C-alpha positions in Angstrom: -10.0 -44.5 16.4 -10.1 -41.7 18.9 -6.3 -41.3 18.6 -6.6 -41.2 14.9 -9.2 -38.5 15.0 -7.2 -36.5 17.5 -4.1 -36.9 15.2 -6.1 -35.7 12.2 -7.5 -32.8 14.1 -4.1 -31.8 15.4 -2.7 -32.0 11.9 -5.5 -29.8 10.5 -4.9 -27.4 13.4 -1.2 -27.1 12.5 -2.2 -26.5 8.8 -4.7 -23.8 9.7 -2.3 -22.1 12.0 0.4 -22.2 9.4 -2.0 -20.7 6.8 -3.0 -17.9 9.2 0.7 -17.1 9.9 1.5 -17.1 6.1 -1.5 -14.8 5.4 -0.5 -12.4 8.2 3.0 -12.1 6.6 1.5 -10.8 3.3 1.9 -7.1 2.4 -0.4 -4.7 4.2 -0.9 -2.7 1.0 -1.2 -3.2 -2.8 0.2 -1.0 -5.5 -0.4 -1.6 -9.2 0.8 0.9 -11.9 0.9 1.1 -15.6 1.6 3.9 -18.1 1.4 4.8 -21.8 2.7 7.6 -24.0 0.1 9.3 -26.1 0.6 11.8 -28.9 -1.5 14.5 -27.2 -1.1 17.3 -24.7 -2.1 16.8 -21.0 -5.0 19.2 -21.6 -6.3 16.8 -24.3 -6.1 13.8 -22.1 -7.2 15.0 -18.7 -10.9 15.4 -19.6 -11.1 11.7 -20.4 -10.5 10.9 -16.7 -12.2 14.0 -15.2 -15.5 13.3 -17.0 -17.3 10.1 -15.9 -19.1 10.0 -19.2 -15.8 9.9 -21.0 -14.4 7.4 -18.5 -17.1 4.9 -19.5 -15.9 5.1 -23.1 -12.4 3.6 -22.3 -13.1 1.7 -19.0 -11.7 -1.9 -19.4 -14.6 -3.2 -17.3 -17.6 -1.6 -18.9 -18.0 -4.3 -21.6 -17.7 -7.2 -19.2 -21.4 -6.7 -18.4 -22.9 -4.3 -20.9 -26.3 -4.7 -19.0 -24.9 -3.5 -15.7 -26.8 -0.7 -14.0 -25.0 2.6 -13.7 -26.1 5.6 -11.6 -24.4 9.1 -11.6 -24.3 12.0 -9.3 -25.9 15.2 -10.6 -22.5 16.5 -11.9 -20.7 14.1 -14.1 -17.2 15.6 -13.9 -14.8 17.2 -11.5 -14.3 16.9 -7.7 -17.2 15.2 -6.0 -18.7 13.5 -9.0 -19.4 9.8 -8.6 -20.9 6.9 -10.4 -22.1 3.6 -9.0 -22.2 0.3 -10.8 -24.1 -2.9 -10.2 -23.8 -5.9 -12.4 -23.1 -9.6 -12.7 -20.7 -11.6 -10.5 -17.8 -10.5 -12.7 -18.2 -6.7 -12.1 -20.0 -6.8 -8.7 -21.2 -3.6 -7.1 -19.3 -0.5 -6.1 -18.9 3.2 -6.3 -16.2 5.5 -7.7 -15.9 9.1 -6.5 -13.5 11.8 -7.8 -11.9 13.2 -4.7 -9.3 15.4 -6.4 -9.2 17.1 -9.8 -6.2 19.2 -10.7 -6.3 20.2 -14.4 -4.6 19.2 -16.5 -2.2 17.0 -14.4 -4.1 14.7 -12.1 -7.4 13.0 -11.2 -7.6 11.0 -7.9 -10.5 8.7 -7.3 -11.9 6.8 -4.2 -13.1 3.3 -4.9 -15.6 1.6 -2.7 -16.2 -2.1 -3.5 -19.5 -3.4 -2.0 -19.9 -6.8 -3.6 -18.7 -9.5 -3.9 -16.5 -8.2 -1.0 -16.2 -5.0 0.9 -13.0 -3.0 0.2 -11.7 0.5 -0.5 -8.8 1.8 -2.6 -7.5 4.9 -4.2 -6.8 5.4 -7.9 -4.6 8.1 -9.4 -4.5 9.1 -13.1 -1.6 11.5 -13.8 -0.8 13.3 -17.0 2.8 14.6 -17.5 4.2 16.2 -20.7 6.9 14.0 -22.2 8.6 15.2 -25.4 5.8 16.1 -27.8 3.2 13.9 -26.0 1.9 13.0 -22.6 2.8 10.2 -20.2 -0.4 8.8 -18.7 0.1 6.8 -15.5 -2.7 4.8 -13.9 -2.0 3.7 -10.3 -4.0 1.7 -7.7 -3.3 1.8 -4.0 -5.3 -0.4 -1.6 -5.2 -1.6 1.9 -5.1 -5.4 2.4 -7.2 -6.9 5.1 -7.0 -10.6 6.0 -9.3 -11.7 3.2 -7.3 -9.6 0.6 -4.1 -11.0 1.9 -5.4 -14.6 1.7 -6.6 -14.0 -1.9 -3.2 -12.6 -2.7 -1.6 -15.9 -1.9 -3.5 -17.5 -4.8 -3.5 -14.8 -7.4 -1.1 -12.2 -8.8 -2.8 -8.8 -8.2 -0.2 -6.9 -10.3 -0.6 -9.2 -13.3 -4.4 -9.4 -13.0 -5.2 -5.7 -12.4 -2.2 -4.6 -14.5 -3.7 -6.3 -17.6 -6.9 -4.4 -17.1 -5.0 -1.1 -16.8 -3.1 -1.8 -20.0 -6.4 -2.6 -21.8 -7.9 0.6 -20.6 -4.9 2.8 -21.4 -4.9 1.2 -24.9 -8.5 2.5 -25.3 -7.7 5.9 -23.9 -4.8 6.5 -26.3 -6.8 6.9 -29.6 -9.5 9.0 -27.8 -6.8 11.4 -26.5 -5.0 11.6 -29.9 -8.3 12.2 -31.7 -9.0 15.1 -29.3 -5.6 16.5 -29.9 -6.1 16.4 -33.7 -9.5 18.2 -33.3 -8.0 20.9 -31.1 -5.1 21.6 -33.5 -7.5 21.9 -36.4 -9.8 24.3 -34.4 -6.8 26.4 -33.4 -5.6 26.6 -37.0 -9.1 27.6 -38.2 -9.4 30.3 -35.5 -5.9 31.6 -36.5 -7.0 31.8 -40.2 -10.2 33.5 -39.3 -8.3 36.1 -37.2 -5.9 36.8 -40.1 -8.9 37.3 -42.4 -10.5 39.8 -40.1 -7.3 41.9 -39.7 -6.2 41.7 -43.3 -8.7 40.0 -45.7 -6.0 40.1 -48.5 -3.4 38.3 -46.5 -2.5 34.9 -48.0 -3.1 31.9 -45.8 -1.1 28.7 -45.9 -3.8 26.0 -46.4 -1.7 23.3 -44.8 -1.4 25.1 -41.5 -4.2 27.7 -41.5 -1.6 30.5 -40.7 -0.4 33.5 -42.7 1.9 32.6 -45.5 5.3 34.3 -45.2 5.4 37.6 -47.2 8.3 38.2 -49.7 11.3 39.8 -48.1 11.6 43.6 -48.8 14.7 45.8 -48.1 13.6 49.3 -47.0 14.7 52.0 -49.5 15.5 49.7 -52.3 13.4 48.8 -55.4 12.9 45.1 -56.0 15.6 43.6 -58.3 14.5 42.9 -61.8 14.7 39.3 -62.8 17.9 38.3 -64.6 17.8 38.0 -68.4 17.8 34.4 -69.6 
């Protein structure tokens, strides 16, 4: 019996050692990235990440536990703003802080996970003009300690977090495009108002809110009379 127990113990030791070696060979860092093209300018999209209030409107994790407790810093936007969440086992407990805010191109955030495990990571949301729209890219970069490496052997971090990123970006898209539509309408109304102040009689194109093109005149010549039918 003693030999059997020793044999089992030795076998388990080999398995444990093999597992430890396999875990140690996992990547030291994690990178997950997803992007989407939205019909809006970077300036329309940037505020959705720079404002923590706006962030909660498209966060893919907010509705996992609608009853989660959320606490904000005094300022809700820009560099230094933070929010802390605490909810059920599916959302855990952590804090997100905006460490860099470069309008309208980039927002960088520090993530500090507290529960169910301690970890830190950096998240970057970038906004780059592409054609008539904006390419929004959401990227996650984290350091993998032993526990994170071990977890990575049993789950696909890119597939799991990437699905959440895709869900969030899908929610951001209509918000950004709605903001762009509102901005264009406001600009057209302002242009029409400016024209009315300068020349109240100037015709305005109702479709664009801008001055309608005036008939072409050639200096020194009287308008041509219409041709007889």
